[in-house]
C-alpha positions as protocol buffer text, in pm:
chain_id: "A"
residue {
  index: 1
  type: MET
  ca { x: -5550 y: 1403 z: -5371 }
}
residue {
  index: 2
  type: ILE
  ca { x: -5259 y: 1635 z: -5392 }
}
residue {
  index: 3
  type: THR
  ca { x: -5249 y: 1916 z: -5128 }
}
residue {
  index: 4
  type: THR
  ca { x: -5028 y: 2226 z: -5169 }
}
residue {
  index: 5
  type: ILE
  ca { x: -4919 y: 2444 z: -4882 }
}
residue {
  index: 6
  type: GLY
  ca { x: -4663 y: 2723 z: -4836 }
}
residue {
  index: 7
  type: VAL
  ca { x: -4332 y: 2681 z: -4676 }
}
residue {
  index: 8
  type: ARG
  ca { x: -4387 y: 2998 z: -4436 }
}
residue {
  index: 9
  type: GLU
  ca { x: -4735 y: 2865 z: -4341 }
}
residue {
  index: 10
  type: THR
  ca { x: -4623 y: 2514 z: -4267 }
}
residue {
  index: 11
  type: ILE
  ca { x: -4259 y: 2515 z: -4126 }
}
residue {
  index: 12
  type: LYS
  ca { x: -4278 y: 2753 z: -3831 }
}
residue {
  index: 13
  type: ASN
  ca { x: -4054 y: 2597 z: -3590 }
}
residue {
  index: 14
  type: LEU
  ca { x: -3789 y: 2304 z: -3558 }
}
residue {
  index: 15
  type: SER
  ca { x: -4074 y: 2073 z: -3436 }
}
residue {
  index: 16
  type: ASP
  ca { x: -4235 y: 2107 z: -3776 }
}
residue {
  index: 17
  type: LEU
  ca { x: -3899 y: 1993 z: -3949 }
}
residue {
  index: 18
  type: ARG
  ca { x: -3916 y: 1670 z: -3747 }
}
residue {
  index: 19
  type: THR
  ca { x: -4283 y: 1623 z: -3811 }
}
residue {
  index: 20
  type: TYR
  ca { x: -4264 y: 1658 z: -4178 }
}
residue {
  index: 21
  type: PHE
  ca { x: -3914 y: 1553 z: -4280 }
}
residue {
  index: 22
  type: ASN
  ca { x: -3790 y: 1375 z: -3961 }
}
residue {
  index: 23
  type: LEU
  ca { x: -3509 y: 1620 z: -3956 }
}
residue {
  index: 24
  type: THR
  ca { x: -3327 y: 1638 z: -3622 }
}
residue {
  index: 25
  type: GLN
  ca { x: -3016 y: 1799 z: -3474 }
}
residue {
  index: 26
  type: THR
  ca { x: -2734 y: 1581 z: -3455 }
}
residue {
  index: 27
  type: GLU
  ca { x: -2559 y: 1500 z: -3120 }
}
residue {
  index: 28
  type: ASP
  ca { x: -2222 y: 1412 z: -3296 }
}
residue {
  index: 29
  type: ASP
  ca { x: -1963 y: 1672 z: -3195 }
}
residue {
  index: 30
  type: ASN
  ca { x: -1767 y: 1596 z: -3514 }
}
residue {
  index: 31
  type: PHE
  ca { x: -2061 y: 1636 z: -3760 }
}
residue {
  index: 32
  type: PHE
  ca { x: -2006 y: 2016 z: -3833 }
}
residue {
  index: 33
  type: ARG
  ca { x: -1623 y: 2094 z: -3798 }
}
residue {
  index: 34
  type: GLU
  ca { x: -1605 y: 2298 z: -4116 }
}
residue {
  index: 35
  type: TRP
  ca { x: -1684 y: 2624 z: -3904 }
}
residue {
  index: 36
  type: TYR
  ca { x: -1375 y: 2591 z: -3690 }
}
residue {
  index: 37
  type: GLU
  ca { x: -1120 y: 2361 z: -3841 }
}
residue {
  index: 38
  type: GLU
  ca { x: -879 y: 2412 z: -4116 }
}
residue {
  index: 39
  type: LEU
  ca { x: -976 y: 2776 z: -4162 }
}
residue {
  index: 40
  type: PRO
  ca { x: -766 y: 2964 z: -4413 }
}
residue {
  index: 41
  type: GLU
  ca { x: -555 y: 3265 z: -4344 }
}
residue {
  index: 42
  type: ILE
  ca { x: -697 y: 3611 z: -4419 }
}
residue {
  index: 43
  type: THR
  ca { x: -467 y: 3826 z: -4641 }
}
residue {
  index: 44
  type: GLU
  ca { x: -382 y: 4188 z: -4567 }
}
residue {
  index: 45
  type: THR
  ca { x: -589 y: 4302 z: -4866 }
}
residue {
  index: 46
  type: GLU
  ca { x: -880 y: 4091 z: -4748 }
}
residue {
  index: 47
  type: ASN
  ca { x: -845 y: 4257 z: -4381 }
}
residue {
  index: 48
  type: ILE
  ca { x: -868 y: 4606 z: -4541 }
}
residue {
  index: 49
  type: ALA
  ca { x: -1184 y: 4491 z: -4732 }
}
residue {
  index: 50
  type: ILE
  ca { x: -1331 y: 4363 z: -4409 }
}
residue {
  index: 51
  type: SER
  ca { x: -1256 y: 4690 z: -4232 }
}
residue {
  index: 52
  type: ARG
  ca { x: -1431 y: 4877 z: -4509 }
}
residue {
  index: 53
  type: ILE
  ca { x: -1742 y: 4658 z: -4477 }
}
residue {
  index: 54
  type: LYS
  ca { x: -1740 y: 4719 z: -4098 }
}
residue {
  index: 55
  type: GLN
  ca { x: -1699 y: 5102 z: -4147 }
}
residue {
  index: 56
  type: ARG
  ca { x: -1987 y: 5119 z: -4384 }
}
residue {
  index: 57
  type: TYR
  ca { x: -2211 y: 4906 z: -4173 }
}
residue {
  index: 58
  type: ASP
  ca { x: -2139 y: 5107 z: -3862 }
}
residue {
  index: 59
  type: TYR
  ca { x: -2222 y: 5428 z: -4054 }
}
residue {
  index: 60
  type: HIS
  ca { x: -2548 y: 5313 z: -4191 }
}
residue {
  index: 61
  type: ARG
  ca { x: -2651 y: 5114 z: -3882 }
}
residue {
  index: 62
  type: GLN
  ca { x: -2610 y: 5408 z: -3629 }
}
residue {
  index: 63
  type: THR
  ca { x: -2942 y: 5579 z: -3736 }
}
residue {
  index: 64
  type: GLN
  ca { x: -3168 y: 5274 z: -3792 }
}
residue {
  index: 65
  type: PRO
  ca { x: -3176 y: 4902 z: -3823 }
}
residue {
  index: 66
  type: LEU
  ca { x: -3093 y: 4792 z: -4179 }
}
residue {
  index: 67
  type: LEU
  ca { x: -3342 y: 4651 z: -4424 }
}
residue {
  index: 68
  type: GLU
  ca { x: -3282 y: 4317 z: -4606 }
}
residue {
  index: 69
  type: GLY
  ca { x: -3179 y: 4496 z: -4935 }
}
residue {
  index: 70
  type: THR
  ca { x: -2927 y: 4718 z: -4749 }
}
residue {
  index: 71
  type: ILE
  ca { x: -2773 y: 4414 z: -4558 }
}
residue {
  index: 72
  type: ASN
  ca { x: -2720 y: 4254 z: -4908 }
}
residue {
  index: 73
  type: LEU
  ca { x: -2555 y: 4553 z: -5057 }
}
residue {
  index: 74
  type: LEU
  ca { x: -2329 y: 4651 z: -4749 }
}
residue {
  index: 75
  type: VAL
  ca { x: -2239 y: 4315 z: -4615 }
}
residue {
  index: 76
  type: ILE
  ca { x: -2336 y: 3993 z: -4801 }
}
residue {
  index: 77
  type: SER
  ca { x: -2225 y: 4086 z: -5146 }
}
residue {
  index: 78
  type: PRO
  ca { x: -1885 y: 4217 z: -5052 }
}
residue {
  index: 79
  type: LEU
  ca { x: -1831 y: 3897 z: -4833 }
}
residue {
  index: 80
  type: LEU
  ca { x: -1918 y: 3672 z: -5117 }
}
residue {
  index: 81
  type: GLU
  ca { x: -1703 y: 3856 z: -5355 }
}
residue {
  index: 82
  type: ILE
  ca { x: -1407 y: 3844 z: -5114 }
}
residue {
  index: 83
  type: ALA
  ca { x: -1461 y: 3468 z: -5069 }
}
residue {
  index: 84
  type: GLY
  ca { x: -1476 y: 3412 z: -5436 }
}
residue {
  index: 85
  type: PHE
  ca { x: -1829 y: 3302 z: -5487 }
}
residue {
  index: 86
  type: PHE
  ca { x: -1874 y: 3540 z: -5768 }
}
residue {
  index: 87
  type: ASP
  ca { x: -1628 y: 3364 z: -5994 }
}
residue {
  index: 88
  type: PRO
  ca { x: -1608 y: 3028 z: -6168 }
}
residue {
  index: 89
  type: PRO
  ca { x: -1692 y: 2749 z: -6094 }
}
residue {
  index: 90
  type: PHE
  ca { x: -1967 y: 2898 z: -5881 }
}
residue {
  index: 91
  type: LYS
  ca { x: -2315 y: 3002 z: -5997 }
}
residue {
  index: 92
  type: ILE
  ca { x: -2564 y: 3208 z: -5798 }
}
residue {
  index: 93
  type: SER
  ca { x: -2950 y: 3191 z: -5829 }
}
residue {
  index: 94
  type: SER
  ca { x: -3206 y: 3417 z: -5650 }
}
residue {
  index: 95
  type: PRO
  ca { x: -3494 y: 3391 z: -5599 }
}
residue {
  index: 96
  type: GLU
  ca { x: -3619 y: 3051 z: -5706 }
}
residue {
  index: 97
  type: SER
  ca { x: -3923 y: 2838 z: -5653 }
}
residue {
  index: 98
  type: ILE
  ca { x: -3885 y: 2511 z: -5462 }
}
residue {
  index: 99
  type: GLN
  ca { x: -4110 y: 2226 z: -5375 }
}
residue {
  index: 100
  type: LEU
  ca { x: -4099 y: 1957 z: -5120 }
}
residue {
  index: 101
  type: ILE
  ca { x: -4314 y: 1640 z: -5127 }
}
residue {
  index: 102
  type: ILE
  ca { x: -4419 y: 1507 z: -4782 }
}
residue {
  index: 103
  type: GLU
  ca { x: -4474 y: 1136 z: -4772 }
}
residue {
  index: 104
  type: ASP
  ca { x: -4835 y: 1095 z: -4673 }
}
residue {
  index: 105
  type: PRO
  ca { x: -5155 y: 958 z: -4797 }
}
residue {
  index: 106
  type: ASP
  ca { x: -5255 y: 1299 z: -4946 }
}
residue {
  index: 107
  type: GLN
  ca { x: -4911 y: 1352 z: -5114 }
}
residue {
  index: 108
  type: THR
  ca { x: -4878 y: 1709 z: -4973 }
}
residue {
  index: 109
  type: ILE
  ca { x: -4654 y: 1937 z: -5154 }
}
residue {
  index: 110
  type: ILE
  ca { x: -4489 y: 2231 z: -4976 }
}
residue {
  index: 111
  type: LYS
  ca { x: -4403 y: 2520 z: -5206 }
}
residue {
  index: 112
  type: GLY
  ca { x: -4228 y: 2836 z: -5160 }
}
residue {
  index: 113
  type: MET
  ca { x: -4012 y: 3122 z: -5314 }
}
residue {
  index: 114
  type: ILE
  ca { x: -3654 y: 3122 z: -5185 }
}
residue {
  index: 115
  type: ASP
  ca { x: -3546 y: 3467 z: -5050 }
}
residue {
  index: 116
  type: VAL
  ca { x: -3192 y: 3337 z: -5037 }
}
residue {
  index: 117
  type: LEU
  ca { x: -2887 y: 3324 z: -5252 }
}
residue {
  index: 118
  type: VAL
  ca { x: -2823 y: 2963 z: -5365 }
}
residue {
  index: 119
  type: ILE
  ca { x: -2471 y: 2892 z: -5465 }
}
residue {
  index: 120
  type: GLN
  ca { x: -2421 y: 2575 z: -5669 }
}
residue {
  index: 121
  type: GLU
  ca { x: -2697 y: 2399 z: -5448 }
}
residue {
  index: 122
  type: THR
  ca { x: -2429 y: 2378 z: -5185 }
}
residue {
  index: 123
  type: LEU
  ca { x: -2443 y: 2708 z: -4996 }
}
residue {
  index: 124
  type: TRP
  ca { x: -2769 y: 2874 z: -4904 }
}
residue {
  index: 125
  type: ILE
  ca { x: -2772 y: 3227 z: -4766 }
}
residue {
  index: 126
  type: LEU
  ca { x: -3082 y: 3373 z: -4598 }
}
residue {
  index: 127
  type: VAL
  ca { x: -3123 y: 3728 z: -4473 }
}
residue {
  index: 128
  type: VAL
  ca { x: -3384 y: 3735 z: -4195 }
}
residue {
  index: 129
  type: GLU
  ca { x: -3694 y: 3877 z: -4336 }
}
residue {
  index: 130
  type: SER
  ca { x: -3778 y: 4163 z: -4120 }
}
residue {
  index: 131
  type: LYS
  ca { x: -3813 y: 4541 z: -4128 }
}
residue {
  index: 132
  type: ARG
  ca { x: -3590 y: 4540 z: -3803 }
}
residue {
  index: 133
  type: THR
  ca { x: -3261 y: 4401 z: -3791 }
}
residue {
  index: 134
  type: SER
  ca { x: -3292 y: 4309 z: -3425 }
}
residue {
  index: 135
  type: ILE
  ca { x: -3496 y: 3990 z: -3509 }
}
residue {
  index: 136
  type: PRO
  ca { x: -3286 y: 3708 z: -3375 }
}
residue {
  index: 137
  type: VAL
  ca { x: -3109 y: 3486 z: -3622 }
}
residue {
  index: 138
  type: PRO
  ca { x: -3232 y: 3153 z: -3484 }
}
residue {
  index: 139
  type: SER
  ca { x: -3590 y: 3261 z: -3586 }
}
residue {
  index: 140
  type: ALA
  ca { x: -3494 y: 3183 z: -3941 }
}
residue {
  index: 141
  type: PHE
  ca { x: -3334 y: 2826 z: -3891 }
}
residue {
  index: 142
  type: PRO
  ca { x: -3676 y: 2644 z: -3964 }
}
residue {
  index: 143
  type: GLN
  ca { x: -3718 y: 2822 z: -4300 }
}
residue {
  index: 144
  type: ILE
  ca { x: -3365 y: 2783 z: -4432 }
}
residue {
  index: 145
  type: LEU
  ca { x: -3341 y: 2421 z: -4312 }
}
residue {
  index: 146
  type: ALA
  ca { x: -3669 y: 2345 z: -4507 }
}
residue {
  index: 147
  type: TYR
  ca { x: -3521 y: 2502 z: -4826 }
}
residue {
  index: 148
  type: MET
  ca { x: -3200 y: 2312 z: -4777 }
}
residue {
  index: 149
  type: MET
  ca { x: -3399 y: 1990 z: -4750 }
}
residue {
  index: 150
  type: ALA
  ca { x: -3516 y: 2067 z: -5123 }
}
residue {
  index: 151
  type: ASN
  ca { x: -3166 y: 2023 z: -5241 }
}
residue {
  index: 152
  type: SER
  ca { x: -3138 y: 1745 z: -5492 }
}
residue {
  index: 153
  type: GLN
  ca { x: -2785 y: 1649 z: -5413 }
}
residue {
  index: 154
  type: LYS
  ca { x: -2847 y: 1406 z: -5131 }
}
residue {
  index: 155
  type: ASN
  ca { x: -2506 y: 1260 z: -5158 }
}
residue {
  index: 156
  type: LYS
  ca { x: -2322 y: 1536 z: -5006 }
}
residue {
  index: 157
  type: PRO
  ca { x: -2389 y: 1783 z: -4735 }
}
residue {
  index: 158
  type: THR
  ca { x: -2553 y: 2130 z: -4767 }
}
residue {
  index: 159
  type: PHE
  ca { x: -2446 y: 2448 z: -4584 }
}
residue {
  index: 160
  type: GLY
  ca { x: -2620 y: 2746 z: -4491 }
}
residue {
  index: 161
  type: MET
  ca { x: -2569 y: 3100 z: -4354 }
}
residue {
  index: 162
  type: VAL
  ca { x: -2842 y: 3309 z: -4183 }
}
residue {
  index: 163
  type: THR
  ca { x: -2774 y: 3682 z: -4093 }
}
residue {
  index: 164
  type: ASN
  ca { x: -2968 y: 3966 z: -3973 }
}
residue {
  index: 165
  type: GLY
  ca { x: -2692 y: 4215 z: -4037 }
}
residue {
  index: 166
  type: ASP
  ca { x: -2574 y: 4213 z: -3678 }
}
residue {
  index: 167
  type: SER
  ca { x: -2516 y: 3843 z: -3638 }
}
residue {
  index: 168
  type: PHE
  ca { x: -2428 y: 3540 z: -3845 }
}
residue {
  index: 169
  type: VAL
  ca { x: -2476 y: 3173 z: -3792 }
}
residue {
  index: 170
  type: PHE
  ca { x: -2377 y: 2881 z: -4012 }
}
residue {
  index: 171
  type: LEU
  ca { x: -2558 y: 2546 z: -4080 }
}
residue {
  index: 172
  type: LYS
  ca { x: -2493 y: 2213 z: -4201 }
}
residue {
  index: 173
  type: LEU
  ca { x: -2750 y: 1948 z: -4331 }
}
residue {
  index: 174
  type: SER
  ca { x: -2650 y: 1605 z: -4419 }
}
residue {
  index: 175
  type: HIS
  ca { x: -2847 y: 1284 z: -4513 }
}
residue {
  index: 176
  type: GLN
  ca { x: -2664 y: 1025 z: -4320 }
}
residue {
  index: 177
  type: GLU
  ca { x: -2805 y: 667 z: -4388 }
}
residue {
  index: 178
  type: ASN
  ca { x: -3100 y: 836 z: -4542 }
}
residue {
  index: 179
  type: THR
  ca { x: -3181 y: 1015 z: -4204 }
}
residue {
  index: 180
  type: PRO
  ca { x: -3133 y: 1391 z: -4244 }
}
residue {
  index: 181
  type: LYS
  ca { x: -2948 y: 1566 z: -3958 }
}
residue {
  index: 182
  type: TYR
  ca { x: -2828 y: 1920 z: -3903 }
}
residue {
  index: 183
  type: ASP
  ca { x: -2621 y: 2121 z: -3668 }
}
residue {
  index: 184
  type: VAL
  ca { x: -2543 y: 2482 z: -3626 }
}
residue {
  index: 185
  type: SER
  ca { x: -2224 y: 2690 z: -3546 }
}
residue {
  index: 186
  type: ARG
  ca { x: -2193 y: 2944 z: -3272 }
}
residue {
  index: 187
  type: GLU
  ca { x: -2316 y: 3303 z: -3342 }
}
residue {
  index: 188
  type: PHE
  ca { x: -2071 y: 3554 z: -3488 }
}
residue {
  index: 189
  type: SER
  ca { x: -2133 y: 3922 z: -3438 }
}
residue {
  index: 190
  type: LEU
  ca { x: -2055 y: 4217 z: -3650 }
}
residue {
  index: 191
  type: PHE
  ca { x: -2213 y: 4472 z: -3402 }
}
residue {
  index: 192
  type: PRO
  ca { x: -1934 y: 4533 z: -3150 }
}
residue {
  index: 193
  type: ARG
  ca { x: -1602 y: 4706 z: -3201 }
}
residue {
  index: 194
  type: ARG
  ca { x: -1419 y: 4391 z: -3166 }
}
residue {
  index: 195
  type: HIS
  ca { x: -1622 y: 4231 z: -3447 }
}
residue {
  index: 196
  type: GLU
  ca { x: -1615 y: 3877 z: -3568 }
}
residue {
  index: 197
  type: LEU
  ca { x: -1652 y: 3939 z: -3956 }
}
residue {
  index: 198
  type: THR
  ca { x: -1307 y: 3786 z: -4016 }
}
residue {
  index: 199
  type: GLN
  ca { x: -1417 y: 3461 z: -3867 }
}
residue {
  index: 200
  type: VAL
  ca { x: -1721 y: 3462 z: -4095 }
}
residue {
  index: 201
  type: LEU
  ca { x: -1515 y: 3522 z: -4395 }
}
residue {
  index: 202
  type: GLN
  ca { x: -1280 y: 3253 z: -4297 }
}
residue {
  index: 203
  type: ILE
  ca { x: -1555 y: 3012 z: -4285 }
}
residue {
  index: 204
  type: LEU
  ca { x: -1698 y: 3132 z: -4623 }
}
residue {
  index: 205
  type: LYS
  ca { x: -1367 y: 3071 z: -4780 }
}
residue {
  index: 206
  type: ARG
  ca { x: -1337 y: 2724 z: -4621 }
}
residue {
  index: 207
  type: LEU
  ca { x: -1671 y: 2634 z: -4757 }
}
residue {
  index: 208
  type: SER
  ca { x: -1585 y: 2757 z: -5102 }
}
residue {
  index: 209
  type: LYS
  ca { x: -1297 y: 2491 z: -5120 }
}
residue {
  index: 210
  type: LEU
  ca { x: -1539 y: 2190 z: -5039 }
}
């Protein structure tokens, strides 16, 4: 008998990822170096564009938390454009239906709609689903990792970025010797005056070259 359940109803925490997919966080410090090693330089033109994103973000953020659509328009789309993800050879798809099959006697199938931008099945970007930007970014880790597990290209790592508009965190997932592992970067903030959007763009540009 085949059982179908939803991603959000099933994958609620990191423990669920271990239970259903044997996915655990690596203890290897060298597993995810892409977020801090060999980062490209940012040009003056790119710095000007980053400053513009920050100004618009501050203007709209000062009266209320930003909704998902506003975050996409003000922050995500401009960043992806600067990093080159809107140009060949990249392809973007969203939303998209995914399904994961759990190896159990009942052949359970987890289905869900992706609320993310999927770029070449290599980079998955998720804006935290909330009517308040203040929801912490780590709360979305289980969901985006579950979606990344659906990636059919098991022979190369998959990367993700989660944001609530104020903060950004990058993730990496890899099937090492058929055992899935993941790790996360530190958190980068757009909120303070000395923001870290430049580092976010550097990481995106680095990932675009992989």
